[in-house]
C-alpha angles and dihedrals in degrees: 000000000000091000091049092050091047091050089054096048097041095076090049091050091049091051091050090049093050090048092051092047090050092048091048091049092052091046091051091050091049092049091048091051091047090049092059110100114245111256126199114244090215111103091209095052097055123096116230092260093045090048089057089051091045092055090049093048093047091049088237092304116141134174125223107194106202121206138151143222111244143123114285104194119286095299112045130071124259091247096053095124092048094045093048097046094046090051090054095042096047094048090048092050089052088059097041108021118244134144112253119213118229126260112318120182104150098120142116116303105136090134091067100047090113092062124084117257096023116138108200117180124198118263090248092054093046094055096038094049093046091050092048090048096052091043090054092045089053092047086058093053103275098132092160112050119184113197105205107200120214100170129073092211089067094059093102098031098057100049087047090051090050091052092051089061084084091064093086137358120286128181091217140055128237116213121189119208112189112169118111105165137029118252093230145000134060129074112347114261121238097207136054100197100068109143107121131016088344133126098306100041092045091048092053091050088054084065102035099041113355090168090069097051117101098189091171089067097049094094096045091089132039120246094187123134109259095198093209095158129066106201134129114270093246094056113092130201127169093237093061096105095048089047091057103032110021092166091057092240124113118181136001117293092187088076092064123120135187089233092060091043094052092048094049095042093048088051091049093050093050091047090055090047090055090048093052091051093048092049092048089053093047110108096156109065098068091046090052091047091053091047089051093048091052094047092047089063091067110020094168089066094053112113125209 
């Protein structure tokens, strides 16, 4: 009888033991995480010793938020793209630790050179400076560099830069993340033309830096498409943007709301968090790069 009773209670005891062990393990992990000193995610705020710890904690994953200096309609600051993307990147890094590089605005903005406050570097300088920057980041332990783009004018520059990493061997990988707004969901938008300093961008700035938004000025200029070219859609020319939006304003910022801004900014932050986690888990890209570099030394020996 005793053996039969013991055989019935033993599985229950084992389940209780497993549950307690699991609970203890989770508690230990939580205590360990809580015991870690809080580190700033700002590269420039870390001491040298804390920077070393930050690189270790981030698993060598660093963010390079990429903005620009250009006119943003009559109501938003010149640094809107930089302010927005850093807000998203810094808040994402707080959720999934990564070291965030300081302000970087040395991108492509030739189409706004006619507007006051625009800083437009030459193409040679843009590529050279970005390469030097990622090389230096990697020398300091950032072996996984995520360029988080905040400026539409970089949409061709950054993939090209990523492709040129195959020119010569690197001991790090460059990842480009270039999504700034969800395709659907959230509060309904009031406008259809919403490309630059319009409803969405103004709404996000109401969250990132509301003190810089002059919503009362948003309707003092027109952001309508001027349609000053008559070319097929698949024919590109560098003057296309100026032909359509000579005032460097596309949309209607007066339609912006904090509700839309919060929805879009929250989405952006979570999208960057997911990207950081995916990059941290990526153990294939660098291996493939190294394989490619080696094979490229002797292409005649490469087999199909």
